[in-house]
C-alpha positions as YAML, in Angstrom:
chain: A
units: angstrom
residues:
- id: 1
  name: MET
  ca: [-35.14, 46.35, 55.20]
- id: 2
  name: GLU
  ca: [-34.78, 50.06, 54.79]
- id: 3
  name: ILE
  ca: [-36.38, 51.45, 51.64]
- id: 4
  name: ARG
  ca: [-35.47, 54.93, 50.51]
- id: 5
  name: ASN
  ca: [-36.09, 57.05, 47.46]
- id: 6
  name: MET
  ca: [-33.16, 57.76, 45.14]
- id: 7
  name: SER
  ca: [-31.71, 61.25, 45.36]
- id: 8
  name: ASP
  ca: [-31.63, 63.51, 42.29]
- id: 9
  name: SER
  ca: [-27.89, 62.98, 41.96]
- id: 10
  name: GLU
  ca: [-28.33, 59.19, 42.03]
- id: 11
  name: LYS
  ca: [-31.05, 59.39, 39.40]
- id: 12
  name: MET
  ca: [-28.80, 61.48, 37.19]
- id: 13
  name: LEU
  ca: [-25.93, 59.01, 37.61]
- id: 14
  name: LYS
  ca: [-28.20, 56.11, 36.66]
- id: 15
  name: LYS
  ca: [-29.35, 57.93, 33.52]
- id: 16
  name: ARG
  ca: [-25.75, 58.58, 32.56]
- id: 17
  name: LYS
  ca: [-24.94, 54.90, 32.92]
- id: 18
  name: LEU
  ca: [-27.93, 53.88, 30.80]
- id: 19
  name: LEU
  ca: [-27.27, 56.40, 28.02]
- id: 20
  name: PRO
  ca: [-24.28, 54.57, 26.43]
- id: 21
  name: ILE
  ca: [-26.26, 51.31, 26.48]
- id: 22
  name: LEU
  ca: [-29.22, 52.98, 24.76]
- id: 23
  name: CYS
  ca: [-26.94, 54.54, 22.13]
- id: 24
  name: PHE
  ca: [-25.34, 51.16, 21.49]
- id: 25
  name: TYR
  ca: [-28.70, 49.53, 20.81]
- id: 26
  name: LEU
  ca: [-29.87, 52.39, 18.59]
- id: 27
  name: LEU
  ca: [-26.67, 52.30, 16.54]
- id: 28
  name: SER
  ca: [-26.86, 48.51, 16.30]
- id: 29
  name: ALA
  ca: [-30.44, 48.71, 15.04]
- id: 30
  name: ASP
  ca: [-29.46, 51.32, 12.45]
- id: 31
  name: PHE
  ca: [-26.51, 49.18, 11.33]
- id: 32
  name: LEU
  ca: [-28.70, 46.09, 10.97]
- id: 33
  name: LEU
  ca: [-31.31, 48.07, 9.02]
- id: 34
  name: SER
  ca: [-28.58, 49.34, 6.68]
- id: 35
  name: GLU
  ca: [-27.28, 45.80, 6.20]
- id: 36
  name: VAL
  ca: [-30.76, 44.52, 5.33]
- id: 37
  name: SER
  ca: [-31.31, 47.43, 2.93]
- id: 38
  name: ALA
  ca: [-27.96, 46.85, 1.21]
- id: 39
  name: LYS
  ca: [-28.69, 43.13, 0.81]
- id: 40
  name: GLU
  ca: [-32.09, 43.85, -0.73]
- id: 41
  name: LEU
  ca: [-30.55, 46.28, -3.23]
- id: 42
  name: GLN
  ca: [-27.79, 43.86, -4.18]
- id: 43
  name: GLU
  ca: [-30.42, 41.34, -5.30]
- id: 44
  name: LEU
  ca: [-32.10, 43.68, -7.80]
- id: 45
  name: PRO
  ca: [-32.00, 42.70, -11.50]
- id: 46
  name: LEU
  ca: [-30.17, 44.73, -14.16]
- id: 47
  name: VAL
  ca: [-32.85, 46.78, -15.95]
- id: 48
  name: PHE
  ca: [-30.81, 49.31, -17.94]
- id: 49
  name: SER
  ca: [-27.32, 49.45, -19.44]
- id: 50
  name: GLU
  ca: [-25.80, 52.13, -21.66]
- id: 51
  name: ASP
  ca: [-22.33, 52.74, -23.14]
- id: 52
  name: PHE
  ca: [-23.37, 55.11, -26.00]
- id: 53
  name: GLU
  ca: [-21.51, 53.07, -28.60]
- id: 54
  name: SER
  ca: [-24.77, 52.93, -30.59]
- id: 55
  name: GLY
  ca: [-25.81, 56.53, -29.95]
- id: 56
  name: ALA
  ca: [-28.26, 58.04, -27.47]
- id: 57
  name: ASP
  ca: [-31.63, 56.98, -28.86]
- id: 58
  name: ARG
  ca: [-32.76, 55.83, -25.43]
- id: 59
  name: TRP
  ca: [-32.36, 59.32, -23.98]
- id: 60
  name: GLN
  ca: [-34.69, 62.31, -23.90]
- id: 61
  name: PRO
  ca: [-32.80, 65.61, -23.43]
- id: 62
  name: LEU
  ca: [-34.93, 68.54, -22.38]
- id: 63
  name: ASP
  ca: [-32.89, 70.60, -24.84]
- id: 64
  name: PRO
  ca: [-31.56, 68.34, -27.64]
- id: 65
  name: ASN
  ca: [-29.16, 71.07, -28.81]
- id: 66
  name: ALA
  ca: [-27.19, 70.86, -25.55]
- id: 67
  name: TRP
  ca: [-26.40, 67.13, -25.77]
- id: 68
  name: MET
  ca: [-24.54, 64.86, -28.18]
- id: 69
  name: VAL
  ca: [-22.51, 61.66, -28.31]
- id: 70
  name: VAL
  ca: [-18.80, 62.40, -28.75]
- id: 71
  name: ASP
  ca: [-15.77, 60.25, -29.49]
- id: 72
  name: GLU
  ca: [-13.01, 60.25, -26.87]
- id: 73
  name: ASN
  ca: [-10.06, 58.28, -28.23]
- id: 74
  name: GLY
  ca: [-12.34, 55.66, -29.78]
- id: 75
  name: ASN
  ca: [-14.76, 55.53, -26.85]
- id: 76
  name: HIS
  ca: [-18.19, 57.16, -27.17]
- id: 77
  name: VAL
  ca: [-19.63, 59.19, -24.29]
- id: 78
  name: TYR
  ca: [-22.75, 61.31, -23.74]
- id: 79
  name: SER
  ca: [-21.78, 64.97, -23.54]
- id: 80
  name: GLN
  ca: [-23.77, 67.88, -22.21]
- id: 81
  name: PHE
  ca: [-21.44, 70.34, -23.90]
- id: 82
  name: VAL
  ca: [-23.25, 73.71, -23.75]
- id: 83
  name: GLN
  ca: [-25.81, 75.40, -21.55]
- id: 84
  name: SER
  ca: [-29.39, 74.34, -22.21]
- id: 85
  name: THR
  ca: [-32.12, 76.78, -23.18]
- id: 86
  name: TYR
  ca: [-34.59, 74.78, -21.06]
- id: 87
  name: GLU
  ca: [-36.27, 76.88, -18.36]
- id: 88
  name: PRO
  ca: [-37.55, 74.81, -15.42]
- id: 89
  name: PRO
  ca: [-40.93, 75.81, -13.93]
- id: 90
  name: VAL
  ca: [-39.30, 76.16, -10.48]
- id: 91
  name: ARG
  ca: [-35.67, 76.72, -9.47]
- id: 92
  name: SER
  ca: [-33.90, 73.44, -10.29]
- id: 93
  name: PRO
  ca: [-31.26, 72.10, -12.74]
- id: 94
  name: TYR
  ca: [-31.27, 73.59, -16.24]
- id: 95
  name: ASN
  ca: [-29.46, 70.75, -18.00]
- id: 96
  name: ILE
  ca: [-31.25, 67.39, -17.94]
- id: 97
  name: SER
  ca: [-31.50, 64.33, -20.17]
- id: 98
  name: LEU
  ca: [-33.85, 61.55, -19.05]
- id: 99
  name: VAL
  ca: [-33.82, 57.84, -19.79]
- id: 100
  name: LYS
  ca: [-36.78, 57.03, -22.03]
- id: 101
  name: ASP
  ca: [-39.46, 54.56, -20.90]
- id: 102
  name: LEU
  ca: [-37.87, 53.62, -17.56]
- id: 103
  name: SER
  ca: [-39.33, 54.29, -14.13]
- id: 104
  name: VAL
  ca: [-37.97, 52.56, -11.02]
- id: 105
  name: SER
  ca: [-38.60, 52.50, -7.29]
- id: 106
  name: ASP
  ca: [-35.70, 50.69, -5.58]
- id: 107
  name: PHE
  ca: [-32.45, 50.94, -7.53]
- id: 108
  name: VAL
  ca: [-28.67, 50.86, -7.58]
- id: 109
  name: TRP
  ca: [-27.36, 53.20, -10.28]
- id: 110
  name: THR
  ca: [-23.74, 53.50, -11.39]
- id: 111
  name: VAL
  ca: [-22.31, 56.15, -13.74]
- id: 112
  name: LYS
  ca: [-18.89, 57.30, -14.88]
- id: 113
  name: ALA
  ca: [-18.94, 61.10, -14.89]
- id: 114
  name: LYS
  ca: [-16.46, 63.80, -15.91]
- id: 115
  name: GLN
  ca: [-16.95, 67.49, -15.12]
- id: 116
  name: THR
  ca: [-15.81, 69.72, -18.02]
- id: 117
  name: SER
  ca: [-16.42, 73.30, -16.85]
- id: 118
  name: ARG
  ca: [-14.26, 75.73, -14.88]
- id: 119
  name: GLN
  ca: [-13.14, 75.23, -11.29]
- id: 120
  name: TYR
  ca: [-15.33, 76.99, -8.71]
- id: 121
  name: GLU
  ca: [-17.18, 76.07, -5.50]
- id: 122
  name: HIS
  ca: [-20.48, 75.11, -7.15]
- id: 123
  name: ARG
  ca: [-18.89, 73.25, -10.09]
- id: 124
  name: ASP
  ca: [-21.39, 70.43, -10.42]
- id: 125
  name: LEU
  ca: [-22.93, 67.46, -12.09]
- id: 126
  name: CYS
  ca: [-26.45, 66.32, -11.23]
- id: 127
  name: PHE
  ca: [-28.10, 62.91, -11.09]
- id: 128
  name: ILE
  ca: [-31.89, 62.97, -11.40]
- id: 129
  name: PHE
  ca: [-34.16, 60.29, -9.93]
- id: 130
  name: GLY
  ca: [-37.76, 59.86, -8.82]
- id: 131
  name: TRP
  ca: [-38.77, 62.18, -11.71]
- id: 132
  name: ILE
  ca: [-42.56, 62.47, -11.93]
- id: 133
  name: ASP
  ca: [-42.60, 65.71, -13.91]
- id: 134
  name: ALA
  ca: [-40.56, 68.89, -14.22]
- id: 135
  name: SER
  ca: [-41.75, 70.15, -10.83]
- id: 136
  name: HIS
  ca: [-41.51, 66.89, -8.87]
- id: 137
  name: PHE
  ca: [-38.28, 64.91, -8.57]
- id: 138
  name: TYR
  ca: [-35.07, 64.37, -6.59]
- id: 139
  name: TYR
  ca: [-31.51, 65.03, -7.63]
- id: 140
  name: ALA
  ca: [-28.04, 64.57, -6.21]
- id: 141
  name: HIS
  ca: [-25.85, 67.63, -6.76]
- id: 142
  name: ILE
  ca: [-22.13, 66.84, -6.48]
- id: 143
  name: ALA
  ca: [-19.87, 69.89, -6.07]
- id: 144
  name: PRO
  ca: [-16.64, 71.00, -4.32]
- id: 145
  name: ALA
  ca: [-18.39, 73.01, -1.58]
- id: 146
  name: ALA
  ca: [-21.46, 72.12, 0.48]
- id: 147
  name: ASP
  ca: [-24.05, 74.76, 1.32]
- id: 148
  name: ASP
  ca: [-27.80, 75.28, 0.98]
- id: 149
  name: TYR
  ca: [-27.55, 74.97, -2.80]
- id: 150
  name: ALA
  ca: [-24.65, 72.60, -3.49]
- id: 151
  name: ASN
  ca: [-23.22, 69.15, -2.77]
- id: 152
  name: SER
  ca: [-26.41, 67.71, -1.39]
- id: 153
  name: ILE
  ca: [-29.51, 65.67, -2.15]
- id: 154
  name: PHE
  ca: [-32.40, 67.91, -3.17]
- id: 155
  name: ILE
  ca: [-36.13, 67.57, -3.58]
- id: 156
  name: VAL
  ca: [-38.11, 69.58, -6.14]
- id: 157
  name: ASN
  ca: [-41.71, 69.42, -4.97]
- id: 158
  name: GLY
  ca: [-43.70, 72.12, -6.72]
- id: 159
  name: GLU
  ca: [-41.35, 74.81, -5.40]
- id: 160
  name: PRO
  ca: [-37.65, 75.75, -5.67]
- id: 161
  name: ARG
  ca: [-35.31, 72.88, -4.73]
- id: 162
  name: VAL
  ca: [-34.68, 72.17, -1.06]
- id: 163
  name: SER
  ca: [-31.71, 70.32, 0.42]
- id: 164
  name: ILE
  ca: [-32.81, 67.19, 2.32]
- id: 165
  name: ALA
  ca: [-29.45, 65.58, 3.11]
- id: 166
  name: LEU
  ca: [-29.16, 64.34, 6.68]
- id: 167
  name: GLU
  ca: [-25.44, 63.77, 6.26]
- id: 168
  name: ARG
  ca: [-22.95, 64.99, 3.62]
- id: 169
  name: THR
  ca: [-19.31, 65.81, 3.18]
- id: 170
  name: ALA
  ca: [-17.97, 69.36, 3.19]
- id: 171
  name: GLY
  ca: [-17.47, 69.04, -0.56]
- id: 172
  name: THR
  ca: [-16.60, 66.69, -3.42]
- id: 173
  name: ALA
  ca: [-13.73, 67.50, -5.77]
- id: 174
  name: TRP
  ca: [-14.00, 67.02, -9.52]
- id: 175
  name: VAL
  ca: [-10.55, 66.36, -11.00]
- id: 176
  name: ASP
  ca: [-9.99, 67.90, -14.44]
- id: 177
  name: GLY
  ca: [-9.97, 65.30, -17.21]
- id: 178
  name: LYS
  ca: [-10.94, 62.41, -14.92]
- id: 179
  name: TYR
  ca: [-14.00, 60.18, -15.00]
- id: 180
  name: HIS
  ca: [-15.28, 59.59, -11.48]
- id: 181
  name: ASP
  ca: [-17.40, 56.65, -10.38]
- id: 182
  name: VAL
  ca: [-20.79, 57.69, -8.98]
- id: 183
  name: ARG
  ca: [-23.18, 55.22, -7.36]
- id: 184
  name: ILE
  ca: [-26.64, 56.03, -6.02]
- id: 185
  name: GLU
  ca: [-28.66, 53.58, -3.94]
- id: 186
  name: ARG
  ca: [-32.37, 54.10, -3.31]
- id: 187
  name: ASN
  ca: [-34.66, 52.00, -1.12]
- id: 188
  name: ALA
  ca: [-38.10, 53.51, -1.70]
- id: 189
  name: GLY
  ca: [-39.83, 51.48, 1.01]
- id: 190
  name: LYS
  ca: [-37.46, 52.75, 3.69]
- id: 191
  name: GLY
  ca: [-37.01, 56.13, 2.02]
- id: 192
  name: THR
  ca: [-33.21, 55.91, 2.05]
- id: 193
  name: ILE
  ca: [-30.99, 57.62, -0.53]
- id: 194
  name: GLU
  ca: [-27.20, 57.20, -0.48]
- id: 195
  name: VAL
  ca: [-24.66, 58.65, -2.90]
- id: 196
  name: PHE
  ca: [-21.15, 57.17, -3.20]
- id: 197
  name: PHE
  ca: [-18.16, 58.71, -5.01]
- id: 198
  name: ASP
  ca: [-15.15, 56.84, -6.37]
- id: 199
  name: ASN
  ca: [-13.76, 54.29, -3.89]
- id: 200
  name: ALA
  ca: [-14.99, 55.91, -0.69]
- id: 201
  name: PRO
  ca: [-16.50, 53.20, 1.55]
- id: 202
  name: ASN
  ca: [-19.07, 55.59, 3.04]
- id: 203
  name: PRO
  ca: [-21.63, 57.73, 1.20]
- id: 204
  name: ILE
  ca: [-20.73, 61.36, 0.49]
- id: 205
  name: MET
  ca: [-24.36, 62.27, 1.16]
- id: 206
  name: ARG
  ca: [-27.38, 60.55, 2.64]
- id: 207
  name: ALA
  ca: [-31.10, 61.37, 2.95]
- id: 208
  name: VAL
  ca: [-34.37, 59.76, 3.95]
- id: 209
  name: ASP
  ca: [-37.50, 60.87, 2.09]
- id: 210
  name: SER
  ca: [-40.62, 59.16, 0.72]
- id: 211
  name: HIS
  ca: [-42.41, 61.85, -1.27]
- id: 212
  name: PHE
  ca: [-41.70, 60.13, -4.59]
- id: 213
  name: THR
  ca: [-41.55, 56.34, -4.36]
- id: 214
  name: ALA
  ca: [-40.69, 55.79, -8.05]
- id: 215
  name: GLY
  ca: [-39.84, 57.76, -11.14]
- id: 216
  name: ARG
  ca: [-37.52, 58.35, -14.06]
- id: 217
  name: LEU
  ca: [-33.72, 58.71, -14.01]
- id: 218
  name: GLY
  ca: [-31.64, 61.39, -15.71]
- id: 219
  name: LEU
  ca: [-28.25, 63.05, -16.00]
- id: 220
  name: GLY
  ca: [-27.13, 66.66, -16.23]
- id: 221
  name: SER
  ca: [-25.90, 69.71, -14.40]
- id: 222
  name: PHE
  ca: [-27.43, 72.67, -12.66]
- id: 223
  name: ASP
  ca: [-25.60, 75.16, -14.88]
- id: 224
  name: ASP
  ca: [-22.29, 73.57, -15.93]
- id: 225
  name: THR
  ca: [-21.18, 70.92, -18.44]
- id: 226
  name: GLY
  ca: [-19.98, 67.32, -18.29]
- id: 227
  name: ASN
  ca: [-19.64, 63.90, -19.92]
- id: 228
  name: PHE
  ca: [-21.19, 60.57, -18.91]
- id: 229
  name: ASP
  ca: [-20.54, 56.93, -19.75]
- id: 230
  name: ASP
  ca: [-20.98, 53.28, -18.69]
- id: 231
  name: ILE
  ca: [-24.37, 53.57, -17.03]
- id: 232
  name: ARG
  ca: [-25.92, 50.61, -15.23]
- id: 233
  name: VAL
  ca: [-29.22, 50.43, -13.33]
- id: 234
  name: TRP
  ca: [-30.25, 47.51, -11.17]
- id: 235
  name: GLY
  ca: [-33.79, 48.16, -10.05]
- id: 236
  name: LYS
  ca: [-37.45, 47.44, -9.56]
- id: 237
  name: ILE
  ca: [-39.49, 48.74, -12.50]
- id: 238
  name: GLU
  ca: [-42.47, 50.71, -11.29]
- id: 239
  name: ASN
  ca: [-44.42, 53.67, -12.66]
- id: 240
  name: ALA
  ca: [-45.62, 55.82, -9.77]
- id: 241
  name: GLY
  ca: [-47.54, 58.53, -11.58]
- id: 242
  name: VAL
  ca: [-45.10, 59.58, -14.30]
- id: 243
  name: GLU
  ca: [-47.15, 61.90, -16.49]
- id: 244
  name: ASP
  ca: [-44.79, 63.46, -19.00]
- id: 245
  name: TRP
  ca: [-43.09, 60.75, -21.06]
- id: 246
  name: GLU
  ca: [-43.38, 62.97, -24.14]
- id: 247
  name: LEU
  ca: [-43.61, 66.38, -22.49]
- id: 248
  name: TYR
  ca: [-40.25, 67.42, -23.94]
- id: 249
  name: PRO
  ca: [-39.92, 65.78, -27.38]
...
């Protein structure tokens, strides 16, 4: 039997034939991992619920004068209605109100949110999570245009915020006068973060990061205004080094 070495062109052809198979297995593995992660998150218990009908005593705004509960046609919502005087230690959102006495690792978090400022590319609302202190946390910034500073998942890690989204849309539109449904899913063990908007089946932004495995949750805006209501958190309660429960009374 004649034995010969494969030519370079034959080797290249073989690699090309194997590449689709390899991609199929990699995509299948990623899909299965996502399915497992989603199933784990769906089984989390409800640990926090808020509709603001009894006020906002469970919230800790970094500037109390920028937040209040308002009545919208008989329904009470939490309103960040003016710019905060809070000055963050590093470049990050100026308007933040944190949930008191709650720190979670894995979670599914749903919020109804309405943007109330003017229309422009960075018109935003922010959703804070993994908060350890004012210089260490994550936030999802939802805005009409995506760039280095908008419509992305950011980490604040002792320095000005940095975008860490692996995937994101080109922008997310806030409709005047409309409450949008926001859902954030976090699997701390796998490091995954996914943000969903309204009825879209796929996340509008996605990241993988494990710097902060647990922390506080909060609402706000980088430098705009907005209203929030009907908040639910299904999660795993865990305090991973939160140091500033009363830092901003």
